[in-house]
C-alpha positions in Angstrom: 55.7 -12.0 -11.2 57.9 -13.0 -14.1 60.9 -10.9 -15.3 59.1 -10.2 -18.6 56.2 -8.6 -16.7 58.5 -6.6 -14.5 60.3 -5.1 -17.6 58.5 -1.9 -18.6 57.2 -2.0 -22.2 58.9 0.5 -24.5 56.5 2.9 -26.0 56.8 2.9 -29.8 56.3 5.7 -32.2 52.8 7.3 -32.3 50.5 6.6 -35.2 51.1 10.1 -36.6 54.9 9.7 -36.5 54.8 6.3 -38.1 52.5 7.6 -40.8 54.9 10.6 -41.4 58.0 8.4 -41.7 56.2 6.0 -44.0 55.2 8.9 -46.3 58.7 10.3 -46.2 60.1 6.8 -47.0 57.6 6.4 -49.9 59.0 9.6 -51.6 62.6 9.1 -50.6 63.7 7.0 -53.7 62.3 9.5 -56.2 63.9 12.3 -54.2 67.3 10.7 -54.2 67.1 9.9 -57.8 66.1 13.4 -58.7 68.9 14.9 -56.6 71.5 12.6 -58.2 70.5 13.6 -61.7 70.3 17.3 -60.7 73.7 17.4 -59.2 75.2 15.5 -62.3 74.1 18.3 -64.7 76.4 21.1 -65.8 74.2 23.8 -64.1 75.7 26.3 -61.7 75.8 25.5 -58.0 73.2 28.2 -57.2 70.6 26.7 -59.6 71.2 23.2 -58.2 70.8 24.4 -54.6 67.6 26.3 -55.5 66.1 23.3 -57.3 67.2 20.9 -54.5 65.4 23.1 -51.9 62.3 23.3 -54.0 62.2 19.5 -54.3 62.8 19.0 -50.6 60.1 21.5 -49.6 57.6 20.0 -52.0 58.4 16.5 -50.7 57.9 17.7 -47.1 54.7 19.6 -48.0 53.1 16.6 -49.7 54.1 14.4 -46.8 52.5 16.7 -44.2 49.4 17.1 -46.4 49.1 13.3 -46.7 49.5 13.0 -42.9 46.8 15.7 -42.3 44.3 14.0 -44.8 44.7 10.7 -43.0 44.9 11.8 -39.4 42.2 14.5 -39.4 39.2 12.2 -40.4 40.4 9.7 -37.7 40.4 12.5 -35.1 36.9 13.5 -36.3 35.7 9.9 -35.8 37.4 9.8 -32.4 35.6 12.9 -31.3 32.2 11.6 -32.6 32.7 8.3 -30.7 33.7 10.2 -27.6 30.6 12.3 -27.8 28.5 9.2 -28.2 30.2 7.7 -25.1 29.3 10.9 -23.2 25.7 10.6 -24.4 25.9 13.7 -26.6 24.1 12.7 -29.8 23.8 16.2 -31.3 27.2 16.2 -33.1 27.3 15.1 -36.8 30.2 14.6 -39.2 30.3 16.5 -42.5 31.0 14.8 -45.7 29.0 11.7 -44.9 28.7 10.3 -48.4 28.4 6.6 -49.3 30.5 7.0 -52.4 33.8 6.7 -50.5 34.9 4.4 -47.6 35.6 7.4 -45.3 32.3 9.1 -46.2 30.5 5.7 -45.6 32.2 5.5 -42.1 31.0 9.1 -41.3 27.5 8.1 -42.6 27.3 5.1 -40.3 28.5 7.0 -37.3 25.9 9.7 -38.0 23.2 7.0 -38.3 24.3 5.4 -35.0 24.1 8.8 -33.3 20.6 9.4 -34.6 19.5 5.9 -33.5 21.0 6.4 -30.0 19.2 9.8 -29.8 15.9 8.2 -30.6 16.4 5.4 -28.2 17.4 7.8 -25.4 14.2 9.9 -26.2 12.1 6.7 -26.1 13.8 5.7 -22.8 13.1 9.0 -21.2 9.5 9.0 -22.3 9.1 5.5 -21.0 10.7 6.4 -17.7 8.5 9.5 -17.4 5.4 7.3 -18.1 6.6 4.7 -15.6 7.1 7.4 -12.9 3.7 8.9 -13.7 2.0 5.5 -13.4 3.9 4.8 -10.1 2.7 8.1 -8.7 -0.9 7.7 -9.8 -1.4 4.0 -9.0 -3.2 3.4 -5.7 -0.6 0.8 -4.4 2.6 1.3 -2.5 5.8 0.3 -4.4 9.1 -0.3 -2.8 12.4 -1.7 -4.1 15.1 -3.1 -1.7 18.7 -4.0 -2.6 20.4 -7.2 -1.6 21.4 -5.6 1.8 17.8 -4.7 2.6 18.1 -0.9 1.9 15.3 1.0 0.2 16.3 2.1 -3.3 12.9 3.0 -4.9 9.6 4.3 -3.5 6.5 6.0 -5.0 4.2 8.6 -3.5 1.8 6.1 -2.0 4.8 4.4 -0.3 5.9 7.8 1.1 2.4 8.2 2.6 2.5 4.7 4.2 5.9 5.0 5.8 5.3 8.7 6.8 8.6 9.9 5.3 9.5 11.8 2.1 11.6 9.9 -0.5 14.7 11.9 0.4 14.6 10.6 4.0 13.2 7.1 3.3 15.8 6.1 0.6 18.7 4.2 2.1 16.8 3.1 5.2 16.4 -0.6 6.0 13.1 -2.5 6.0 13.0 -2.9 9.7 13.3 0.9 10.3 10.4 1.5 7.9 8.2 -1.2 9.5 8.2 -3.3 6.3 10.4 -6.3 7.5 7.4 -8.7 7.8 6.4 -7.9 4.3 9.8 -9.1 3.0 9.3 -12.5 4.6 7.0 -15.4 4.0 5.0 -16.5 1.0 3.7 -14.2 -1.6 1.0 -13.1 -2.4 -0.7 -13.1 1.0 -2.7 -10.9 3.3 -0.9 -9.2 6.1 -1.8 -7.0 9.1 0.6 -4.1 9.2 0.6 -1.0 11.5 2.5 1.6 9.4 2.9 5.3 10.4 0.7 6.4 7.5 -2.0 3.8 7.9 -2.8 0.5 9.7 -4.9 -2.3 8.4 -5.0 -5.3 6.1 -2.7 -5.4 3.1 -2.1 -7.6 0.1 1.6 -8.2 -0.2 3.3 -9.2 -3.5 7.0 -9.5 -4.1 9.3 -10.1 -7.1 13.0 -10.1 -8.0 14.9 -8.1 -10.6 18.5 -7.0 -11.2 19.8 -3.5 -11.4 23.4 -2.6 -12.2 24.3 -6.3 -11.7 22.9 -6.5 -8.2 19.8 -8.4 -7.2 16.9 -6.3 -5.9 13.5 -7.2 -4.5 10.3 -5.4 -5.6 7.6 -5.1 -2.9 4.0 -4.1 -3.9 1.5 -3.4 -1.1 -2.2 -3.0 -1.8 -4.5 -1.5 0.8 -7.5 -3.8 1.1 -9.0 -1.8 4.0 -10.0 1.1 1.8 -11.7 -1.2 -0.8 -13.5 -3.2 1.8 -14.5 0.0 3.6 -15.9 1.5 0.4 -17.9 -1.6 -0.3 -19.1 -1.6 3.3 -20.1 2.1 3.0 -22.0 1.4 -0.2 -23.8 -1.5 1.5 -24.8 0.7 4.4 -26.0 3.4 2.0 -28.2 0.9 0.2 -29.5 -0.4 3.5 -30.2 3.0 4.8 -32.1 4.1 1.7 -34.3 1.0 1.9 -34.9 1.4 5.6 -35.6 5.1 5.3 -38.1 4.5 2.5 -40.0 1.7 4.3 -40.0 3.0 7.8 -40.8 6.6 6.8 -43.8 5.2 4.9 -45.0 3.7 8.2 -44.0 6.4 10.6 -46.0 9.2 8.8 -49.4 7.5 9.3 -48.5 6.4 12.8 -47.7 9.9 13.9 -50.8 11.2 12.2 -53.1 8.6 13.7 -51.5 9.1 17.2 -52.1 12.9 17.0 -55.7 12.4 15.8 -56.4 10.0 18.6 -55.0 12.4 21.2 -57.4 15.0 19.9 -60.4 12.6 20.1 -59.5 11.4 23.6 -59.4 15.0 24.8 -62.9 15.6 23.4 -64.4 12.2 24.6 -66.1 11.9 27.9 -63.7 9.3 29.5 -62.8 8.6 33.0 -59.8 10.6 34.2 -57.6 7.6 34.8 -58.6 6.1 31.4 -58.1 9.3 29.6 -54.7 9.8 31.2 -53.5 6.3 30.3 -54.6 6.7 26.6 -53.1 10.1 26.4 -49.7 8.9 27.8 -49.7 5.9 25.5 -50.5 7.9 22.4 -47.8 10.5 23.5 -45.2 7.7 23.8 -46.1 6.4 20.3 -45.8 9.9 18.8 -42.6 10.7 20.6 -40.9 7.4 19.7 -42.1 7.8 16.1 -40.5 11.3 15.9 -37.3 9.9 17.5 -37.1 7.1 15.0 -37.6 9.6 12.2 -34.8 11.7 13.5 -32.6 8.6 13.9 -33.2 7.7 10.2 -32.6 11.2 9.1 -29.2 11.2 10.9 -28.2 8.0 9.1 -29.4 9.4 5.8 -26.6 11.9 6.0 -24.2 9.0 5.4 -25.8 8.3 2.1 -26.1 11.9 1.1 -22.6 13.2 2.2 -21.5 15.4 -0.8 -18.1 15.4 -2.3 -15.8 17.9 -0.5 -15.2 21.3 -2.0 -11.7 22.2 -0.9 -10.9 25.8 0.0 -8.1 27.3 2.0 -8.8 26.8 5.7 -6.8 28.3 8.5 -6.0 25.5 11.0 -5.9 27.7 14.1 -9.2 29.3 13.4 -10.8 26.0 12.5 -9.7 24.3 15.7 -10.7 27.3 17.9 -14.1 27.5 16.3 -14.8 23.8 16.9 -13.7 24.0 20.5 -15.8 27.1 21.2 -19.0 25.0 20.4 -18.3 22.8 23.4 -19.8 24.6 26.4 -20.0 21.9 29.1 -16.3 22.1 30.0 -13.3 24.2 28.9 -11.4 22.4 26.2 -7.7 23.4 26.1 -6.1 24.3 22.8 -2.5 23.2 23.1 -1.8 24.8 19.7 0.6 24.0 16.8 2.3 25.6 13.9 0.6 28.1 11.6 -0.8 26.1 8.6 -3.4 26.3 5.9 -5.5 23.3 5.1 -7.2 22.9 1.7 -10.4 21.2 2.6 -14.2 21.6 2.8 -14.7 23.9 5.8 -18.2 22.7 6.6 -17.2 19.0 6.6 -14.1 19.7 8.6 -16.1 21.6 11.2 -18.5 18.7 11.5 -15.6 16.2 11.8 -13.7 18.1 14.6 -16.9 19.1 16.4 -17.9 15.4 16.7 -14.5 14.4 18.0 -14.4 17.3 20.6 -17.9 16.4 21.8 -16.8 12.8 22.2 -13.7 13.9 24.2 -15.9 16.1 26.4 -18.4 13.3 27.0 -15.5 11.0 28.1 -13.9 13.7 30.3 -17.1 14.5 32.1 -17.3 10.9 33.3 -14.1 11.2 35.3 -14.2 15.0 35.9 -11.1 15.3 33.7 -10.1 17.6 30.9 -9.7 17.5 27.1 -7.1 19.0 24.8 -6.8 19.7 21.1 -3.4 20.2 19.3 -1.9 19.8 15.9 1.4 19.4 14.1 2.6 19.3 10.5 5.2 17.1 8.8 5.9 16.2 5.2 2.9 17.9 3.7 0.5 16.3 6.3 -1.5 17.8 9.1 -2.1 15.7 12.2 -4.7 16.8 14.7 -4.8 15.2 18.2 -7.9 15.3 20.4 -7.1 13.9 23.9 -9.3 13.3 26.9 -8.8 12.2 30.5 -11.8 9.9 30.4 -12.0 6.1 31.2 -10.5 5.1 27.8 -11.8 2.6 25.3 -12.8 -0.9 26.4 -13.3 -2.2 22.9 -12.1 -0.6 19.7 -13.4 -3.2 17.2 -16.8 -1.6 16.7 -16.0 2.1 17.0 -16.6 2.9 13.3 -19.5 0.5 12.8 -22.7 2.3 11.9 -25.6 1.8 14.5 -23.1 0.9 17.2 -22.9 3.3 20.2 -22.2 3.1 23.9 -23.9 6.4 24.8 -27.5 6.5 26.0 -29.5 8.1 23.2 -26.6 8.0 20.8 -27.1 7.3 17.1 -23.7 5.7 16.3 -23.2 8.0 13.4 -20.6 10.4 14.7 -17.4 8.4 14.3 -18.6 6.8 11.0 -19.3 10.3 9.6 -15.9 11.5 10.8 -14.1 8.7 9.1 -16.0 9.1 5.9 -15.2 12.9 5.8 -11.5 12.3 6.5 -11.2 9.6 3.8 -13.0 11.8 1.3 -10.2 14.3 1.9 -7.5 11.7 1.4 -6.9 11.3 5.2 -7.8 9.0 8.1 -9.2 9.0 11.6 -8.1 6.6 14.3 -8.9 6.2 18.0 -6.7 4.6 20.6 -6.1 4.6 24.4 -3.3 6.9 25.5 -0.1 5.1 26.2 1.2 6.7 29.4 -2.0 8.2 30.8 -5.7 7.5 31.3 -8.0 8.4 28.5 -8.2 8.3 24.8 -6.7 10.1 21.8 -8.3 10.6 18.4 -5.8 11.2 15.6 -6.9 13.0 12.4 -4.4 12.9 9.5 -5.1 15.1 6.5 -3.0 16.2 3.5 -2.4 19.9 3.6 -2.9 20.3 -0.2 -6.3 18.6 -0.1 -7.6 15.4 -1.6 -6.0 14.2 -4.8 -8.2 14.3 -7.9 
């Protein structure tokens, strides 16, 4: 470092002091001239002293007044600019008139404050709108900084990662399970198993800068829900067509079979011949009734009403569903006290189906079944476990018409999933990790489905 830089710079006089000295210097020649003439007159010494003090005091008074008239407006401007710097746009300067340079300066500062106030209001409204859109949009939005830490997340993203924003912000992508989404080409389809949901996702990425640092925006769209909704609508249309056509045929078949049974009973036929015809007609009538019941069960998928959420005590709901299973005792492992806002009738149908399936599996191995629940982050998770043989193939579990049970309709799990999704939740089945058997997981929002 040079000697010039090492030498401390002398602080000069302040602006106010320089202004005061310049004002004094401006009046000094006139003051000196007046005093010379005064003291050269033949007046008495008392008069000359009195007049001299009057001149000196007047000179000092006008000097200080001039200093105040110059410094005070500058202090006002300084305070206004400091308020603008602190984002306080409510202060205004008085005397903002365009007829004078100082008034024009005040006018411009006031106009700047009003402009900044409107811009801040517009920015807040735009930010509020953006946040509202981010919360209402049915895609998950994440933003990561250049070190891979999460800096922004919306409500749908919180649901997917299973964490509230307070706990998710600052975590890295690997911890959240989103590392594969930050790699590879974009847009693309990706299979992800996230805590909130597993399925196929459309991944899109983009880059932006915030506070001078590069950030990456990640948008994840759930294709599973859209595909499932289209699948559900297709099944509903198919079921309506099949129900209409088959019911039109079943009704006369049942009627004719019943009439023929009556005529066979009245006819004089050989015993063996009469028995064969009666058995054949009975099979036709029985299978027609079974097929009618089968179609009626599937028609429930097409006519499932929208849920009507009401407060539902979780403990009472679980115990009521368990009490309907009489073939074996189902253990209620319990959970915290909670109130679920859901349609009670649909929730009972959902849990009753799952408990019955668990009992069916447990009876095959003479094992047991258990139901428990837990709450976290505004969500209720119900676990239905069994000690059965487990699942050999999970790809067709939720496909309508598919069943592995003799006499089953294949509607139970499909209906359970449809009820859960109508409430904003999900149902999944998987083999237990450290024991034999299967576990059904129902995840539902405690506050009920979003409008």
